Each structure stands twice: as C-alpha cells, then as structure tokens.
C-alpha positions as CSV (number, residue, x, y, z in Angstrom):
1,M,0.1,0.3,-0.1
2,K,1.1,3.8,-0.7
3,L,0.3,6.3,1.6
4,S,-1.3,9.8,0.2
5,T,1.0,12.5,0.4
6,E,-0.7,13.8,3.4
7,L,-0.2,10.7,5.5
8,Q,3.7,11.0,4.1
9,A,3.6,14.2,5.4
10,F,1.9,13.0,8.6
11,E,4.9,10.2,9.3
12,D,7.1,12.7,9.0
13,R,5.5,14.6,11.9
14,I,5.5,11.3,14.0
15,G,8.8,10.7,13.1
16,H,8.1,7.0,12.5
17,D,8.1,5.4,8.6
18,F,5.5,2.6,8.6
19,A,6.6,-1.0,6.7
20,R,3.1,-1.6,7.0
21,P,1.2,1.5,6.1
22,E,-2.0,0.2,6.2
23,L,-1.5,0.2,10.3
24,L,-1.4,4.1,9.9
25,V,-4.0,4.0,7.8
26,R,-6.6,2.2,10.2
27,S,-5.3,4.3,12.7
28,V,-6.9,7.3,11.5
29,T,-9.9,6.1,10.1
30,H,-12.9,6.9,12.2
31,S,-15.9,4.4,13.1
32,S,-18.1,7.1,10.9
33,V,-16.5,5.5,7.4
34,A,-16.0,1.7,8.7
35,S,-17.0,-0.9,6.5
36,P,-16.6,-4.9,5.9
37,T,-13.2,-4.0,4.2
38,R,-12.4,-0.9,6.0
39,Q,-11.4,-1.4,9.7
40,D,-11.9,1.6,12.4
41,N,-9.3,2.8,14.7
42,Q,-11.1,1.9,17.8
43,R,-9.7,-1.6,19.1
44,L,-5.9,0.3,17.7
45,E,-7.1,3.0,20.6
46,F,-7.9,0.2,23.4
47,L,-4.1,-0.9,22.9
48,G,-2.7,2.2,22.4
49,D,-3.9,3.7,25.8
50,R,-2.0,0.7,27.3
51,V,1.1,1.3,25.6
52,L,1.0,5.0,26.3
53,G,0.3,3.9,29.9
54,L,3.5,1.7,30.2
55,V,5.7,4.1,28.6
56,L,5.0,7.0,30.3
57,A,5.0,5.0,33.9
58,E,8.0,3.9,33.3
59,A,9.4,7.6,31.8
60,L,8.0,9.2,35.3
61,L,9.9,6.2,37.8
62,A,13.0,7.0,36.1
63,R,12.9,10.7,36.4
64,D,12.3,10.6,39.8
65,T,13.5,7.9,41.8
66,G,12.2,8.5,45.2
67,A,8.9,9.6,44.4
68,S,6.1,7.9,46.1
69,E,2.9,6.1,44.0
70,G,1.0,9.0,46.0
71,Q,3.0,11.4,44.0
72,L,3.4,9.3,40.7
73,A,0.1,8.7,40.3
74,P,-1.7,12.8,39.4
75,R,1.4,13.0,37.5
76,F,0.7,10.0,35.5
77,N,-3.0,11.1,35.1
78,A,-1.9,14.3,33.9
79,L,0.2,12.6,31.2
80,V,-2.2,9.9,30.1
81,R,-5.5,11.9,30.3
82,K,-7.7,12.2,27.0
83,E,-6.9,16.0,27.2
84,T,-3.4,15.6,26.9
85,C,-3.7,12.9,24.1
86,A,-5.8,15.9,22.3
87,D,-3.6,18.6,22.6
88,V,-0.7,16.0,21.6
89,A,-2.7,15.4,18.5
90,R,-3.0,19.1,17.4
91,E,0.3,19.7,17.9
92,I,1.0,17.3,14.7
93,E,-1.9,18.0,12.9
94,L,-3.4,14.4,13.3
95,G,-6.6,16.1,12.6
96,E,-5.9,16.7,9.0
97,V,-5.4,13.5,7.8
98,L,-8.5,11.8,9.9
99,K,-10.5,9.6,7.4
100,L,-14.2,10.7,8.7
101,G,-18.1,9.9,7.7
102,R,-19.8,13.3,6.1
103,S,-21.8,14.1,9.0
104,E,-18.4,14.0,11.4
105,Q,-16.7,16.3,9.1
106,L,-20.0,18.7,9.2
107,S,-20.2,18.5,13.0
108,G,-16.3,19.6,13.3
109,G,-15.0,16.1,14.4
110,R,-11.3,17.3,13.0
111,R,-11.5,19.1,16.0
112,K,-13.1,17.3,18.6
113,Q,-11.3,16.9,21.8
114,A,-12.3,13.1,22.4
115,L,-12.3,12.4,18.7
116,L,-8.5,13.5,18.4
117,G,-7.9,12.0,21.6
118,D,-9.0,8.9,20.4
119,A,-6.8,8.8,17.4
120,M,-3.8,9.6,19.1
121,E,-4.0,6.4,21.1
122,A,-4.8,4.5,17.9
123,V,-1.4,6.3,16.2
124,I,0.8,4.7,19.1
125,A,-0.6,1.3,19.2
126,A,-0.2,1.3,15.0
127,I,3.5,2.7,15.4
128,Y,3.5,-0.2,18.5
129,L,2.6,-3.1,15.8
130,D,4.7,-1.7,13.1
131,G,8.0,-1.3,15.1
132,G,7.6,-2.8,18.4
133,F,7.6,-1.5,21.9
134,D,11.1,0.4,21.3
135,A,9.9,2.7,18.3
136,A,6.5,3.6,20.3
137,K,8.6,4.6,23.2
138,Q,10.6,6.3,21.1
139,V,7.8,8.3,19.7
140,I,5.8,8.9,23.0
141,L,9.0,10.4,24.8
142,R,9.8,12.9,21.8
143,L,6.1,14.1,21.7
144,W,5.2,14.0,25.2
145,S,8.7,15.3,26.2
146,K,8.0,18.9,27.3
147,R,5.1,17.8,29.2
148,I,6.8,15.0,31.2
149,D,9.3,17.9,32.2
150,S,6.8,20.0,33.4
151,V,4.5,17.5,35.2
152,D,5.6,18.5,38.8
153,T,3.7,21.8,38.3
154,D,1.1,20.5,36.0
155,A,0.0,17.6,37.6
156,R,-2.0,18.6,40.5
157,D,-5.5,18.4,39.4
158,A,-7.3,21.9,40.5
159,K,-10.6,20.4,41.5
160,T,-8.8,18.1,44.1
161,S,-6.5,21.2,45.2
162,L,-9.7,23.6,45.6
163,Q,-11.2,20.6,47.4
164,E,-8.5,20.0,49.8
165,W,-7.8,23.9,50.2
166,A,-11.9,23.8,51.2
167,Q,-11.4,21.0,53.6
168,G,-8.6,22.3,55.1
169,R,-10.7,25.6,56.5
170,G,-13.8,23.5,57.3
171,L,-15.8,24.3,53.9
172,A,-17.9,21.9,52.2
173,P,-16.5,21.1,48.8
174,P,-17.0,23.2,46.0
175,A,-19.7,23.2,43.8
176,Y,-19.5,24.0,40.1
177,V,-22.3,25.3,38.4
178,E,-22.8,26.1,34.6
179,I,-23.6,29.8,33.7
180,G,-23.4,29.5,29.7
181,R,-22.6,28.0,26.7
182,D,-22.3,29.5,23.6
183,G,-20.6,28.3,20.1
184,P,-21.9,26.2,17.5
185,D,-23.1,22.8,18.1
186,H,-20.3,21.0,17.2
187,A,-18.0,22.8,19.0
188,P,-19.5,24.5,22.0
189,Q,-18.0,26.7,24.8
190,F,-19.0,25.9,28.6
191,C,-18.8,28.9,30.8
192,I,-18.5,26.9,34.8
193,E,-18.1,28.8,38.0
194,A,-16.3,27.2,40.8
195,R,-18.1,28.6,44.0
196,L,-17.1,27.8,47.3
197,D,-19.6,28.7,50.4
198,N,-17.8,31.5,52.2
199,G,-18.8,33.3,48.7
200,E,-15.7,33.1,46.7
201,K,-16.1,31.8,43.2
202,A,-14.6,32.0,39.8
203,A,-15.5,31.5,36.3
204,A,-13.8,29.8,33.2
205,K,-14.6,28.8,29.9
206,A,-13.8,25.7,27.8
207,G,-14.7,23.8,25.4
208,S,-15.9,20.9,27.4
209,K,-17.6,20.9,30.6
210,R,-14.5,18.9,32.6
211,A,-11.8,21.3,31.1
212,A,-13.9,24.3,31.9
213,E,-14.5,23.2,35.8
214,Q,-10.9,22.4,35.7
215,A,-10.1,25.8,34.7
216,A,-12.7,27.6,37.0
217,A,-10.8,25.7,40.1
218,K,-7.5,26.8,38.8
219,A,-8.5,30.3,38.6
220,L,-10.3,30.4,42.1
221,L,-7.1,28.9,43.7
222,E,-5.0,31.9,42.2
223,R,-7.5,34.1,43.3
224,L,-7.2,33.0,46.9
225,G,-3.2,32.7,46.7
226,A,-3.4,28.9,47.1
C-alpha cells in the first residue's frame, strides 16, 4: 500500500516510517467510515492507551526515583488523560489526516477533543504493532517530552487541590455551576463557575465541561493565593 501525500507528511511529523502503512491508515480511520473491508481505529485505541500508559509510567519512575505512588499517580493521570492526548494530536495536526464520514466532518470532527484523543492512542498502537515497543516509546517520549518535564507543576488536579483547600478550612466541597454556553453545536464553549460556601467564586470557559471546571478551579485557587 502506498500512502497519500498527506499521510507521508504525517509520518514525518510523528517521526516513524511505517513498514506496514495499512496500520497507519487504520489508525486514522474513524468508525463513521468503517465498512466490512475498512476497519476503524477503535481496537487500536484500546491497545494504544495501554502502550502509552506503560511508556509514561516507566518515564516517571526513571525521572524521580524517590517519588511515592501518591506523588506519581497525579503526574501519570495528567500525562495520559484524553485532553493531553488531544493536545498532542493538535500539535502534530492529526485532525487533518483523519478519515471521517460526512456527518462527522460537518459537525467539526477534526477538532473534537474526544475524537482526537482516541485517534492519538490509535496512532501509538499502530507504531507499536509496526515497529515494536521501542519504536512506540521513542515517539511517545519525543511528543510528550515537554509535558514530562513540566509535569511536577501541571499534574496537580485543580479541582482536587481546591477541594483540599476548602476541607482544610472547614468549608464544604466546591460547587461547579454552568452559567453559560455559546458557540455552534459541533464546537460548544461552556462557562463554568467554581463556588465556595464562603462566597468566593471564579469562572472559566472551555470546550468541555470537564475542562471548564478544571479551569474555573484553577482560577479560584489563583484568586485565593493557594
């Protein structure tokens, strides 16, 4: 199989030349265009999630040999979560080479966080099946490098930190209230307000409720000087 010009350029961006190019094609094929003769990337996504987790767990252990499980877990979660995978996918322009059905294309599928995150995991699995664990590890460590380096400051879940701050002062857990939503249906923007029962609050906007809640919690922590 000969790859299209777009997929050849994508190979260059991820830093892996496929000996079995059909694996790359499958990894970027969404279920909306699957058929009996064209497999989608869902099974690859399942495998890629595990490969990604193993590589990053190893990297975190090697990076900080004295860290406890309690310290490593939030760092790991920050690196493997779907939002991070989607961010990496955007950096390598994965959305541009996705094979999508017409309805997904019209609904902004190339920009959807969940779809991009899933496809990123599928690409990792394709590299693993094509070149083995070392090949997948090399690509992951390069694409995640800056995130691994900054994970100490970024790993703390803002919602968890805000809840701990509140509990430490005898306050009830924070509440998260949707106070607005705008944008088209295929790319909505949610405005969430984080509230404490002492009257403190802060709002933030993002493309998913989860991300908006995290951003609101972070904004409130900054306001509190925590």
